[in-house]
Every structure is written in C-alpha cells, then in structure tokens.
SETORSE-41178 format. One record per atom (N, C-alpha, C, O): x, y, z; residue in three letters. Coordinates in steps of 0.001 Angstrom, whole numbers, plus 500000, padded with zeros to 6 digits. Layout:
<recs>
XYZALA...
</recs>
This chain:
<recs>
481648472341501635UNK483000472801501503UNK483293472358500125UNK482821471325499650UNK484162473242499430UNK484602472739498072UNK485776472005498328UNK486630472353499143UNK485822470943497601UNK486953469988497229UNK487711470451495957UNK487196470579494847UNK489034470688496282UNK489764471022495166UNK490557469628494956UNK490785468841495875UNK490978469422493485UNK491869468149492915UNK493252468744493219UNK493556469935493286UNK494050467626493393UNK495378468006493718UNK495899468964492910UNK496101470043493466UNK496230468868491530UNK496538469951490741UNK496111471416490893UNK496794472434490784UNK494837471268491167UNK494125472804491427UNK494808473386492845UNK495144474542493101UNK494891472254493625UNK495445472933495209UNK496840473524494559UNK497158474713494565UNK497528472548494053UNK499023473070493729UNK498907474385493204UNK499318475383493797UNK498197474394491797UNK498143475712491294UNK497650476887491968UNK498004477989491550UNK496718476771493161UNK496522477816493902UNK497358478170494874UNK497530479336495230UNK497955477123495382UNK499158477482496388UNK500167478306495391UNK500420479418495856UNK500719478075494308UNK501672478615493414UNK501122480045493277UNK501989480903493447UNK499878480510493007UNK499360481628492647UNK499267482554494002UNK499490483764493975UNK498936481883495103UNK499028482626496443UNK500495483096496756UNK500756484284496950UNK501363482176496791UNK502709482426497197UNK503443483548496078UNK504108484517496444UNK503204483241494860UNK503606484407493966UNK503023485799494345UNK503727486809494372UNK502034485793494561UNK501171487143494976UNK501576487546496120UNK501651488764496280UNK501914486729497126UNK502410487426498592UNK503890487962498221UNK504314489042498632UNK504525487207497512UNK505943487878497187UNK505776489019496369UNK506591489930496511UNK504713489157495396UNK504619490346494882UNK504149491642495675UNK504619492773495549UNK503071491215496561UNK502750492237497542UNK503642492942498364UNK503602494137498654UNK504623491910498783UNK505754492217499831UNK506624493234499141UNK507109494165499783UNK506910493028497389UNK507906493780496916UNK506983495121496900UNK507556496210496867UNK505864495071496918UNK505211496462496176UNK505001497476497564UNK504591498633497478UNK505330496867498716UNK505155497676500009UNK506247498817499747UNK507406498434499591UNK505997500071499692UNK506948501399499680UNK506464502003501021UNK505319502022501474UNK507723502541501599UNK507358503375502602UNK507127504895502317UNK507731505344501343UNK506289505800503076UNK506186506901503024UNK506666507880503986UNK506476509095503925UNK507480507070505125UNK507817507662506312UNK508832508716506096UNK509358508879504995UNK509100509398507081UNK509947510529506875UNK511382509988507224UNK512407510559506851UNK511364508793508000UNK512654508193508347UNK513272507217507547UNK514363506768507898UNK512621506756506330UNK513055505771505274UNK513471506611504049UNK512794507432503430UNK514667506239503855UNK515496506555502388UNK515437505498501327UNK515572504324501673UNK515256505791500116UNK515634504633499066UNK517117504816499068UNK517700505790499544UNK517685503757498475UNK519147503564498155UNK519651504941497079UNK520746505502497048UNK518505505194496315UNK518876506426495382UNK519015507711496234UNK519751508614495836UNK518456507799497181UNK518305508929497900UNK519762509116498833UNK520096510087499511UNK520252508241498680UNK521735508155499869UNK522828509004499009UNK523065508793497820UNK523432509964499785UNK524484510679499088UNK523934511957498111UNK524542512592497249UNK522637512064498562UNK522022513292497568UNK521816514349498513UNK521375514199499653UNK522202515553497915UNK521998516849498497UNK520457517133498644UNK519712516882497696UNK519902517725499985UNK518718518020500241UNK518836519353500956UNK519678519601501819UNK517762520314500438UNK517624521540501066UNK517067521581502496UNK516080520877502706UNK517510522231503402UNK516962522152504750UNK516192523517505295UNK516883524520505474UNK515022523557505512UNK514475524636505896UNK513902524434507345UNK513574523277507610UNK513756525251508189UNK513116525250509581UNK512037525913509811UNK511818526921509141UNK511210525533510716UNK509977526080510884UNK509343525632512255UNK509966524832512953UNK508202526093512636UNK507378525457513535UNK506174524831513233UNK505498525460512418UNK505669523734513655UNK504435523090513429UNK503120523909513833UNK502893524277514985UNK502421524108512916UNK501075524926513067UNK500021523854513417UNK499227524091514328UNK499971522663512729UNK498859521775513032UNK499159520532512432UNK499694520453511326UNK498773519374513248UNK498972517730512813UNK497672517457512618UNK496826517843513424UNK497315516651511354UNK495788515984511631UNK496314514410510832UNK497244514240510044UNK495375513455511359UNK495542512110511136UNK495061512040509626UNK494186512808509226UNK495656511098508796UNK495300510923507532UNK495339509430507270UNK495715508635508131UNK494964509093506128UNK495027507452505698UNK495799507527504297UNK495447508226503347UNK496859506724504336UNK497514506734502977UNK497099505386502389UNK497427504334502938UNK496315505430501178UNK495825504285500448UNK496719503385500289UNK497880503755500464UNK496470501911499906UNK497127501047499798UNK497503500947498284UNK497106501781497471UNK498266499917497961UNK499009499870496718UNK497574499270495807UNK496548498781496280UNK497910499494494445UNK496862499029493440UNK497590498381492259UNK497325498584491074UNK498675497461492806UNK499535496720491948UNK498800495689490748UNK499260495411489640UNK497762495321491243UNK497092494314490271UNK497343492670491093UNK496674491716490694UNK498115492533491971UNK498613491332492533UNK497466490884492882UNK497007489896492310UNK496692491601494016UNK495809491238494820UNK494374490654494054UNK493580489802494452UNK494379491468492793UNK493210491268492031UNK493736489795491130UNK492875488919491050UNK494614489609490701UNK495147488508489892UNK495369487193491025UNK495271486140490394UNK495592486981492250UNK495638486184493123UNK493930485544493352UNK493525484385493273UNK493241486736493638UNK491846486515494180UNK491081486086492818UNK490132485303492780UNK491497486551492028UNK490709486085490388UNK491174484495489847UNK490490483745489151UNK492336484279490311UNK492597482798489969UNK492405481833491012UNK492092480675490732UNK492577482242492262UNK491905481278493328UNK490402481210493090UNK489794480141493048UNK489885482293492951UNK488206482195492840UNK488011481406491569UNK487051480644491677UNK488562481353490508UNK488287480602489467UNK488745479390489719UNK488034478502489249UNK489669479041490288UNK489831477302490645UNK488772476923491672UNK488424475757491855UNK488350477816492238UNK487486477242493356UNK486149477001492999UNK485399476175493520UNK485825477989491820UNK484458477922491234UNK484423476926490507UNK483514476104490622UNK485260476816489745UNK485446475374488855UNK484901474247489166UNK484313473467488417UNK485126474150490439UNK484924473111491176UNK483139472749491730UNK482684471738492265UNK482510473952491355UNK481180473730491293UNK480308473519490467UNK480127474271489510UNK479527472325490719UNK478736471953489535UNK479362470938488899UNK480185470201489441UNK478825470828487181UNK479578469893486448UNK479036470816484926UNK478309471788484723UNK479707470047484226UNK479406470680482659UNK479666472051482525UNK480706472608482878UNK478658472595481985UNK478469474124481919UNK478297474780483510UNK478776475905483649UNK477948474442484159UNK478044474936485689UNK479142475183485956UNK479497476311486296UNK480116473931485838UNK481886474319486111UNK482157475580485457UNK482812476418486076UNK481734475833484266UNK482135477134483633UNK481798478305484060UNK482588479249484030UNK480634478395484493UNK479919479587485081UNK480475479681486514UNK480689480735487113UNK480695478332487021UNK481169478715488568UNK482190479339488352UNK482256480462488853UNK483329478846487546UNK484680479402487401UNK484446481096487298UNK484781481926488143UNK483887481294486227UNK483783482807485681UNK483230483508486971UNK483846484530487274UNK482269483184487725UNK481823483921488925UNK482733483834490137UNK482790484795490906UNK483494482663490366UNK484377482444491174UNK485594483618490941UNK486072484337491819UNK485929483595489587UNK487219484553489380UNK486625485917489407UNK487455486727489821UNK485468486460489107UNK485058487796489296UNK485086488112490788UNK485794489015491234UNK484242487293491607UNK484342487564493007UNK485815487490493571UNK486275488411494244UNK486443486493493304UNK487869486495493914UNK488848487760493507UNK489753488263494174UNK488410488077492309UNK489328489399491927UNK488860490552492564UNK489670491408492918UNK487515490707492781UNK487135491880493519UNK487549491785494893UNK487907492814495466UNK487546490589495545UNK487842490528497048UNK489380490599497159UNK489884491178498122UNK490075490074496285UNK491672490163496434UNK491974491803496067UNK492900492280496723UNK491493492470495368UNK491680494054495156UNK491707494566496258UNK492627495235496728UNK490410494212496892UNK490131494733498413UNK491112494525499479UNK491596495427500162UNK491363493327499571UNK492302492794500354UNK493654493676500331UNK493945494418501269UNK494369493546499302UNK495593494232498830UNK495858495459499303UNK496880495876499848UNK494420496230498940UNK494499497831499400UNK494406498089500812UNK494993499068501271UNK493698497281501597UNK493457497275503003UNK494648496918503602UNK494950497515504636UNK495595495833503048UNK496778495202503880UNK497882496115503691UNK498879496054504410UNK497730497112502591UNK499169497906502370UNK498723499342502565UNK499572500226502449UNK497327499690502881UNK497299501136503381UNK497879501373504858UNK497978500467505685UNK498252502711505085UNK498794502973506468UNK498388504351506682UNK497908505209505942UNK498802504305508211UNK498416505597508890UNK499160506703508421UNK500278506316508080UNK499003507948508256UNK499623508930507808UNK499224510137508788UNK498307510132509609UNK500223511281508477UNK499971512563508976UNK500181513607508252UNK501218513619507589UNK499268514752508181UNK499512515949507691UNK499863516998508561UNK499183517327509533UNK500939517534508215UNK501871518327508966UNK502085519792508257UNK502778520087507284UNK501351520501508983UNK501216522153508213UNK502318522641509348UNK502250522528510572UNK503468523286508434UNK504689523979509052UNK504608525213508538UNK504322525446507364UNK504921526276509621UNK504943527739509154UNK506468527904509284UNK507053527835510365UNK507038528115508161UNK508768528173507741UNK509242529428508436UNK508403530265508768UNK510393529599508654UNK510909530856509247UNK510641531962508268UNK510307533050508735UNK510745531823506989UNK510524532863505992UNK509103533235506071UNK508861534328505558UNK508039532572506612UNK506737533038506961UNK505857532183505777UNK504662532472505712UNK506306531283504958UNK505637530542504113UNK504866529645504861UNK505367529258505917UNK503758529225504550UNK503018527935505389UNK502982527007504132UNK502748527330502967UNK503293525687504686UNK503521524463503725UNK502644523267504563UNK502405523404505763UNK502237522196503868UNK501890520793504330UNK502373519894503746UNK502343519813502518UNK502937519007504542UNK503507517729503922UNK502695516452504551UNK502382516507505740UNK502393515444503865UNK501822514205504119UNK502990513046504287UNK503812512800503404UNK502932512432505458UNK503892511378505425UNK503545510296506575UNK502799510617507500UNK504059509119506498UNK503449507880507522UNK503568508342508644UNK504419509218508794UNK502805507936509738UNK502659508394511195UNK503646507624511802UNK503205506971512748UNK504817507481511582UNK505744506767512500UNK506403507660513465UNK507030507059514338UNK506417508694513516UNK507190509936514402UNK505927510620514868UNK504914510644514170UNK506003511151516008UNK505005512032516773UNK505386513494516763UNK506358513950517364UNK504461514250515966UNK504514515894515947UNK503482516713516892UNK502322516352517092UNK503980517668517346UNK503098518344518110UNK502883519780517546UNK503967520235517179UNK501894520612517360UNK501964522075517155UNK502987522863518224UNK503168522565519405UNK503482523742517614UNK504623524199518466UNK505862523898518322UNK506750524721518543UNK506063522829517979UNK507671522274517863UNK508255522897516681UNK507695523488515758UNK509466522655516882UNK510594523482515938UNK510799522081515213UNK510795521008515815UNK510966522218513939UNK511123521082513076UNK512072521627511774UNK512256522814511507UNK512676520370510968UNK513356520566509874UNK512310520223508716UNK511462519348508888UNK512390520820507742UNK511578520379506390UNK512734520127505184UNK513200521055504523UNK513072518873505033UNK514125518495504033UNK513345518260502670UNK512313517589502653UNK513845518801501602UNK513365518638500194UNK514593518184499045UNK515746518614499079UNK514226517525498355UNK515189517105497130UNK514316515981496186UNK513354515262496455UNK514975516146495176UNK514525515255494005UNK513069515000494099UNK512634513851494015UNK512298516029494271UNK510785515948494119UNK510055515537495466UNK508825515517495423UNK510619515241496537UNK510345514826497765UNK510561515599498999UNK511678516077499195UNK509621515772499847UNK509761516718501025UNK509440515552502125UNK508799514527501893UNK509995515910503312UNK509705515114504646UNK509824516191505635UNK510319517262505285UNK509374515991506962UNK509284516724508059UNK509941515817508968UNK509557514649509036UNK511012516298509760UNK511791515503511000UNK512187516505511986UNK512357517715511839UNK512310515713513093UNK512938516662514376UNK514251517194514271UNK514715517877515184UNK
</recs>
C-alpha cells in the first residue's frame, strides 16, 4: 500500500474535492422536461405528430478535463511516493499519466446518460428525429408535441 505524506494527502483531498465540484457543475440535462433559466419566457414553435419509432441510445459523458486533471494530480502524488531519487520522478510521471487516463474515463462514464431517438411523422407529412434523455416513456403510435426554439427541439406528451 502506498503511504502518502500528510501534505500529499491534503493536496490530493483538495484536488479531489475541487474536481467533484467541477464535475457536478458540468452535469447538464438533455431531458425533454428540463429547461435552462434562459429558456424561460421564450416563445417556442409547437408542431404535432405521431411517433413512428423509438430507439434507445447512449448520450456520451462530459469531457470537461476535470476528471483528467484530478486523476493526473492524484496519480502524480501517489506515484511520487514510489521508490526514491529518480525513481520518485519516474513514478510521479507514470502515476500522473495513468491517473489522467483513468480520470478521463471515470468522468465520461459517470456523466453519460441513457437517451432515446424519437422519430416523429409530423402532421404536415415531414419525418423528423430528435434525441433526448430517456426520462419519459414514448411508444410508436402515440400523439406528441414537438417544441422548437433557439436551436433546440424536444418531444413531449
């Protein structure tokens, strides 16, 4: 087991805490039911149609760099406690690289979400597809509303 010095443990704890706060701030919703503050009181165009198909998809996680930074910092601190002299330097570099790779993967996997691709045949005959978070259940044949405005489109019942 790697033993960290007291200052190294404190530095690692600060980095982890800062990165957790950063990751929480990066979490954004792609739900059809969640609006940003800027979307409030904004006009949206409403179209109606029938769902043709629904397909499960995966919405990739964020790539803010916070996970990479946190993993690299923690890995570097942990790696610097391996060996002595030049071995500590090599350990710190290898630890930082491995930690950065792991931190990036953790950030992506913890912020990814389940989504749905909803294909809708609009009343005017056009066929459109919208991807959004899978927080509402849609079925082929259902009548839905398609709301569009400011470059965003969502499907709702």
